[in-house]
Backbone as a chain_set.jsonl record, in Angstrom:
{"seq": "XXXXXXXXXXXXXXXXXXXXXXXXXXXXXXXXXXXXXXXXXXXXXXXXXXXXXXXXXXXXXXXXXXXXXXXXXXXXXXXXXXXXXXXXXXXXXX", "coords": {"N": [[-10.343, -54.85, 52.312], [-8.499, -54.46, 49.4], [-8.694, -52.543, 46.29], [-7.882, -54.121, 44.063], [-8.136, -56.745, 45.037], [-10.866, -56.777, 45.569], [-11.912, -56.395, 42.983], [-10.991, -58.76, 41.706], [-12.371, -60.64, 43.264], [-15.037, -60.039, 42.632], [-15.097, -60.745, 39.902], [-14.451, -63.426, 40.166], [-16.678, -64.55, 41.489], [-18.644, -64.128, 39.682], [-21.246, -65.171, 37.441], [-20.807, -65.059, 34.799], [-18.737, -66.238, 32.228], [-15.436, -65.321, 32.451], [-12.278, -63.836, 31.734], [-8.997, -62.584, 32.346], [-6.564, -61.45, 30.202], [-3.192, -61.483, 29.148], [-1.149, -58.985, 27.433], [0.187, -60.509, 25.553], [-1.595, -62.43, 24.937], [-2.133, -64.517, 26.682], [-3.802, -66.44, 29.185], [-4.322, -64.879, 32.266], [-5.895, -64.683, 34.48], [-8.702, -66.542, 35.335], [-12.185, -67.143, 35.757], [-14.387, -69.336, 37.664], [-16.723, -69.782, 36.241], [-15.893, -69.575, 33.567], [-14.157, -71.741, 33.47], [-15.991, -73.835, 33.87], [-17.566, -73.468, 31.572], [-15.778, -74.036, 29.472], [-14.765, -76.447, 30.264], [-12.305, -76.914, 31.479], [-9.745, -76.983, 34.017], [-8.756, -74.258, 36.103], [-6.003, -74.097, 36.622], [-4.871, -75.377, 34.437], [-5.352, -73.616, 32.448], [-4.207, -71.114, 32.981], [-1.643, -69.096, 31.791], [-1.757, -70.195, 29.308], [-2.252, -69.708, 25.792], [-5.032, -67.905, 24.702], [-6.126, -68.355, 22.197], [-5.549, -70.965, 21.688], [-7.688, -72.471, 22.46], [-9.614, -71.997, 20.645], [-11.732, -72.934, 17.906], [-11.272, -72.063, 15.356], [-8.339, -70.772, 14.481], [-7.43, -68.429, 13.277], [-7.751, -64.961, 13.513], [-10.228, -62.498, 12.812], [-9.872, -59.441, 10.888], [-11.072, -57.305, 12.259], [-11.101, -58.293, 14.867], [-8.339, -58.446, 15.389], [-7.654, -55.721, 15.209], [-9.23, -54.683, 17.296], [-8.062, -55.92, 19.562], [-5.445, -54.915, 19.332], [-5.945, -52.214, 19.753], [-6.669, -52.213, 22.471], [-4.277, -53.062, 23.666], [-2.634, -50.928, 22.935], [-3.76, -48.947, 24.427], [-5.869, -47.448, 23.486], [-8.43, -48.306, 23.827], [-10.402, -49.558, 26.54], [-11.339, -52.124, 26.849], [-12.182, -55.177, 25.159], [-14.375, -57.161, 23.284], [-15.305, -60.301, 21.906], [-16.935, -62.718, 19.838], [-16.538, -66.064, 19.586], [-15.921, -69.384, 18.32], [-15.255, -72.012, 20.368], [-13.371, -74.854, 21.609], [-14.589, -77.218, 23.709], [-13.337, -78.995, 26.563], [-14.079, -81.681, 26.319], [-14.321, -81.945, 23.633], [-16.51, -80.991, 22.1], [-18.041, -78.251, 20.291], [-18.334, -74.892, 21.464], [-19.899, -71.732, 21.698], [-18.845, -68.502, 22.475]], "CA": [[-10.031, -55.449, 51.031], [-8.079, -53.416, 48.463], [-9.45, -52.508, 45.035], [-7.52, -55.268, 43.234], [-8.744, -57.938, 45.621], [-12.31, -56.664, 45.365], [-12.144, -56.63, 41.558], [-10.823, -60.197, 41.455], [-13.457, -61.348, 43.939], [-16.253, -59.838, 41.84], [-14.994, -61.583, 38.71], [-14.429, -64.824, 40.582], [-18.012, -65.033, 41.853], [-19.57, -63.863, 38.588], [-21.75, -66.31, 36.667], [-20.379, -64.862, 33.414], [-17.374, -66.696, 31.959], [-14.594, -64.141, 32.351], [-10.841, -64.032, 31.852], [-8.067, -61.499, 32.084], [-5.578, -61.982, 29.273], [-2.021, -60.62, 29.024], [-0.977, -58.43, 26.08], [0.677, -61.572, 24.68], [-2.704, -63.327, 24.645], [-2.154, -65.661, 27.597], [-4.69, -66.295, 30.341], [-3.697, -64.426, 33.498], [-6.88, -64.965, 35.528], [-9.959, -67.077, 34.809], [-13.113, -67.449, 36.837], [-14.94, -70.69, 37.631], [-17.727, -69.857, 35.175], [-15.187, -69.864, 32.323], [-13.688, -73.133, 33.588], [-17.157, -74.694, 33.637], [-17.989, -73.284, 30.194], [-14.828, -74.678, 28.57], [-14.453, -77.784, 30.752], [-10.901, -76.999, 31.902], [-9.398, -76.472, 35.338], [-8.062, -72.968, 36.023], [-4.554, -74.311, 36.607], [-4.447, -75.779, 33.099], [-5.591, -72.509, 31.532], [-3.315, -69.988, 33.278], [-0.423, -69.1, 30.996], [-2.044, -70.744, 27.981], [-2.758, -68.732, 24.821], [-6.491, -68.074, 24.609], [-6.498, -68.858, 20.875], [-5.382, -72.43, 21.686], [-8.987, -73.086, 22.725], [-10.523, -71.639, 19.555], [-11.865, -73.887, 16.805], [-10.668, -71.392, 14.207], [-7.24, -70.039, 15.105], [-7.155, -67.134, 12.659], [-8.647, -63.913, 13.965], [-10.633, -61.56, 11.772], [-9.191, -58.145, 10.949], [-11.672, -56.48, 13.316], [-10.61, -58.829, 16.138], [-6.942, -58.038, 15.535], [-7.654, -54.282, 15.477], [-9.775, -54.493, 18.641], [-7.053, -56.294, 20.56], [-4.335, -53.969, 19.219], [-6.395, -50.973, 20.396], [-6.587, -52.394, 23.932], [-2.858, -53.106, 24.018], [-2.085, -49.583, 22.749], [-4.402, -48.027, 25.35], [-6.922, -46.661, 22.837], [-9.686, -48.842, 24.346], [-10.228, -50.206, 27.838], [-11.691, -53.54, 26.786], [-12.551, -55.678, 23.844], [-15.16, -58.396, 23.334], [-15.45, -61.0, 20.646], [-17.668, -63.979, 19.898], [-15.746, -67.065, 18.867], [-16.233, -70.794, 18.544], [-14.193, -72.633, 21.152], [-13.456, -76.298, 21.779], [-14.73, -77.671, 25.091], [-12.356, -80.033, 26.905], [-14.528, -82.995, 25.84], [-14.255, -81.959, 22.174], [-17.614, -80.361, 21.371], [-17.909, -76.812, 20.061], [-19.127, -73.948, 22.261], [-19.756, -70.353, 21.26], [-18.779, -67.581, 23.593]], "C": [[-9.649, -54.32, 50.066], [-8.848, -53.539, 47.142], [-9.16, -53.714, 44.152], [-8.171, -56.547, 43.746], [-10.256, -57.934, 45.428], [-12.674, -56.951, 43.91], [-12.047, -58.118, 41.234], [-11.951, -61.009, 42.093], [-14.757, -61.227, 43.148], [-16.235, -60.691, 40.573], [-15.11, -63.051, 39.098], [-15.823, -65.359, 40.889], [-19.053, -64.792, 40.76], [-20.011, -65.154, 37.908], [-21.348, -66.215, 35.199], [-18.959, -65.385, 33.229], [-16.477, -65.491, 31.649], [-13.13, -64.511, 32.513], [-10.129, -62.702, 31.693], [-6.938, -62.125, 31.28], [-4.426, -60.984, 29.173], [-1.961, -60.016, 27.621], [-0.456, -59.465, 25.072], [-0.393, -62.61, 24.365], [-2.804, -64.543, 25.543], [-3.097, -65.385, 28.773], [-3.88, -65.934, 31.571], [-4.584, -64.777, 34.692], [-8.138, -65.464, 34.845], [-10.893, -67.345, 35.978], [-13.706, -68.859, 36.647], [-15.975, -70.847, 36.527], [-17.064, -70.156, 33.83], [-14.666, -71.299, 32.333], [-14.834, -74.102, 33.303], [-17.583, -74.655, 32.176], [-17.092, -74.055, 29.22], [-14.391, -76.072, 29.024], [-13.013, -77.989, 31.184], [-10.765, -76.518, 33.346], [-8.615, -75.168, 35.163], [-6.556, -73.16, 35.878], [-4.051, -74.676, 35.215], [-4.63, -74.659, 32.073], [-4.617, -71.352, 31.744], [-2.011, -70.15, 32.5], [-0.614, -69.612, 29.575], [-2.585, -69.644, 27.069], [-4.253, -68.975, 24.623], [-6.91, -68.609, 23.25], [-6.289, -70.363, 20.753], [-6.72, -73.144, 21.846], [-10.023, -72.77, 21.644], [-10.569, -72.747, 18.519], [-11.143, -73.356, 15.574], [-9.586, -70.473, 14.759], [-6.982, -68.662, 14.494], [-8.203, -66.114, 13.089], [-9.013, -63.01, 12.795], [-9.853, -60.258, 11.929], [-9.747, -57.281, 12.07], [-11.253, -56.98, 14.692], [-9.183, -58.359, 16.4], [-6.843, -56.553, 15.869], [-8.159, -54.012, 16.892], [-8.752, -54.808, 19.717], [-5.862, -55.344, 20.525], [-4.693, -52.64, 19.886], [-6.322, -51.067, 21.916], [-5.127, -52.342, 24.365], [-2.231, -51.72, 23.937], [-2.719, -48.547, 23.672], [-5.468, -47.148, 24.721], [-8.32, -47.11, 23.253], [-9.39, -49.51, 25.673], [-10.504, -51.696, 27.792], [-12.074, -53.903, 25.365], [-13.313, -56.975, 24.034], [-15.232, -58.992, 21.939], [-16.3, -62.243, 20.868], [-16.925, -64.959, 19.004], [-16.275, -68.461, 19.168], [-15.017, -71.439, 19.208], [-14.4, -74.147, 21.208], [-13.498, -76.608, 23.265], [-13.715, -78.784, 25.338], [-12.768, -81.411, 26.411], [-14.651, -83.06, 24.318], [-15.388, -81.273, 21.435], [-17.386, -78.841, 21.269], [-18.827, -76.038, 20.999], [-18.858, -72.554, 21.724], [-19.746, -69.442, 22.476], [-18.043, -66.322, 23.235]], "O": [[-10.384, -53.342, 49.928], [-9.56, -54.517, 46.914], [-10.077, -54.276, 43.553], [-8.697, -57.337, 42.963], [-10.853, -58.974, 45.153], [-13.637, -57.669, 43.639], [-12.92, -58.67, 40.566], [-12.428, -61.975, 41.497], [-15.495, -62.203, 43.011], [-17.248, -61.292, 40.214], [-15.794, -63.825, 38.427], [-16.119, -66.512, 40.577], [-20.206, -65.203, 40.894], [-19.242, -66.111, 37.812], [-21.522, -67.168, 34.44], [-18.065, -65.017, 33.992], [-16.731, -64.741, 30.707], [-12.777, -65.376, 33.314], [-10.603, -61.808, 30.992], [-6.422, -63.188, 31.627], [-4.655, -59.776, 29.119], [-2.651, -60.488, 26.717], [-0.645, -59.302, 23.867], [-0.143, -63.557, 23.619], [-3.49, -65.507, 25.202], [-3.18, -64.267, 29.281], [-2.884, -66.584, 31.889], [-4.094, -65.121, 35.768], [-8.593, -64.863, 33.871], [-10.45, -67.728, 37.061], [-13.537, -69.48, 35.597], [-16.097, -71.921, 35.938], [-17.615, -70.913, 33.031], [-14.728, -71.991, 31.317], [-14.658, -75.078, 32.575], [-17.925, -75.688, 31.602], [-17.581, -74.653, 28.262], [-13.731, -76.795, 28.278], [-12.546, -79.126, 31.249], [-11.585, -75.735, 33.827], [-7.894, -75.003, 34.179], [-5.91, -72.461, 35.098], [-2.93, -74.324, 34.849], [-4.119, -74.748, 30.956], [-4.241, -70.681, 30.784], [-1.367, -71.198, 32.546], [0.277, -69.472, 28.736], [-3.297, -68.75, 27.526], [-4.684, -70.107, 24.405], [-7.95, -69.259, 23.147], [-6.796, -70.98, 19.816], [-6.871, -74.288, 21.419], [-11.166, -73.221, 21.719], [-9.568, -73.422, 18.277], [-10.49, -74.104, 14.848], [-9.895, -69.493, 15.437], [-6.372, -67.812, 15.142], [-9.403, -66.384, 13.031], [-8.202, -62.785, 11.897], [-9.251, -60.006, 12.973], [-8.99, -56.598, 12.759], [-11.065, -56.173, 15.602], [-8.86, -57.926, 17.506], [-6.04, -56.162, 16.716], [-7.579, -53.198, 17.61], [-8.594, -54.049, 20.674], [-5.32, -54.999, 21.576], [-3.841, -52.011, 20.512], [-5.951, -50.097, 22.578], [-4.785, -51.653, 25.326], [-1.395, -51.367, 24.769], [-2.279, -47.398, 23.707], [-5.93, -46.197, 25.35], [-9.29, -46.378, 23.055], [-8.275, -49.972, 25.913], [-9.968, -52.454, 28.601], [-12.259, -53.045, 24.502], [-12.932, -57.802, 24.863], [-15.22, -58.281, 20.934], [-16.367, -62.757, 21.984], [-16.715, -64.706, 17.818], [-16.986, -68.676, 20.149], [-13.907, -71.411, 18.676], [-15.478, -74.648, 20.89], [-12.558, -76.299, 23.997], [-13.285, -79.445, 24.392], [-11.905, -82.236, 26.112], [-15.036, -84.092, 23.766], [-15.25, -80.992, 20.244], [-16.644, -78.248, 22.053], [-19.945, -76.463, 21.291], [-17.733, -72.23, 21.343], [-20.551, -69.604, 23.394], [-17.897, -65.432, 24.074]]}, "num_chains": 1, "name": "protein.A"}
């Protein structure tokens, strides 16, 4: 198994909701834990903008800077806590 396949397998079996997002903000890879958390099937999430699932679409300045730093290569990763809308309509924080 190559490194990429191993990395994807580790994310896929993780219990932590995890996604890889393109520089344009679209889901590239989602694991089952994230699908369960948000109530969506992976197929319906791939290619979708991650902010589409947020309750509040505007990002704070620190969120925008964090994501810009990742895109520019100044950081390897970025985490944020946001309120999302589950597929059945209720709010979830993650």
